C-alpha positions as CSV (number, residue, x, y, z in Angstrom):
1,M,29.7,6.1,77.7
2,T,28.4,2.9,79.4
3,L,29.8,-0.3,79.6
4,D,28.1,-3.9,80.1
5,D,29.0,-5.0,83.6
6,D,31.6,-8.2,82.3
7,V,33.7,-5.1,80.9
8,I,33.4,-3.0,84.0
9,E,34.4,-6.1,86.2
10,R,37.3,-6.5,83.7
11,V,38.8,-3.1,83.8
12,R,38.5,-3.5,87.6
13,D,40.4,-6.4,87.6
14,H,43.2,-5.1,85.3
15,S,43.7,-2.6,87.6
16,K,43.8,-3.7,91.0
17,A,46.1,-5.6,89.4
18,K,48.3,-2.8,88.1
19,G,47.9,-1.0,91.5
20,I,46.0,1.8,89.7
21,P,42.7,3.7,89.6
22,F,39.1,2.5,87.3
23,R,40.0,5.4,85.1
24,E,43.3,5.5,84.3
25,A,43.3,1.5,84.0
26,L,40.5,2.1,81.3
27,N,42.2,4.0,78.8
28,D,45.3,1.6,79.2
29,L,42.9,-0.5,77.6
30,L,41.5,1.1,75.4
31,R,44.9,2.4,73.6
32,L,46.2,-1.0,73.8
33,A,43.1,-2.5,71.8
34,L,43.2,0.8,69.7
35,A,47.1,0.1,68.9
36,T,46.1,-3.6,68.1
37,Q,43.9,-2.5,66.0
38,K,45.4,-0.9,64.2
39,S,48.5,-2.6,63.3
40,M,46.3,-5.5,62.0
41,E,44.6,-3.3,59.7
42,K,48.4,-2.0,58.4
43,K,49.4,-6.5,57.8
44,P,49.3,-7.1,54.1
45,R,45.7,-10.3,53.2
46,F,48.0,-13.4,52.9
47,K,46.9,-14.0,48.7
48,I,47.7,-17.2,47.4
49,E,48.7,-17.4,43.4
50,P,48.1,-20.9,42.2
51,L,50.1,-22.3,39.4
52,H,49.6,-24.1,36.4
53,T,51.2,-27.6,37.0
54,G,50.0,-28.5,33.1
55,Y,47.7,-31.7,32.2
56,Y,49.5,-34.9,31.7
57,P,47.9,-37.4,29.2
58,G,47.9,-40.8,29.9
59,L,47.7,-40.5,33.2
60,P,45.3,-41.8,35.7
61,Y,43.7,-38.8,37.2
62,D,40.8,-41.1,38.3
63,N,43.1,-43.5,39.8
64,I,45.3,-42.1,43.5
65,E,46.8,-45.8,44.0
66,A,48.2,-45.5,40.4
67,L,48.9,-42.2,40.3
68,I,51.0,-42.2,44.0
69,E,52.2,-45.6,42.5
70,Y,53.1,-43.0,39.2
71,A,55.3,-40.5,41.3
72,E,56.4,-42.1,44.0
73,G,57.0,-45.7,42.7
74,P,56.2,-49.0,43.1
75,W,57.4,-49.4,46.7
76,H,55.4,-46.3,47.5
77,K,54.3,-48.1,50.2
């Protein structure tokens, strides 16, 4: 297995900070990464269901100001 230089440095830093051998630090970090990946796979996808609210004839859909006034009243400003 070949590790990139930046990965080796980060594992060495972790090893020194924890006071453990390089091999143990590498194994710990790999286990953590794999566990994180596995837990992310279990989460259900967030799904948005659109809700049809209907169409109201007579409302000025091309005039935002009028729609706001209709929804909030004449004192919306």
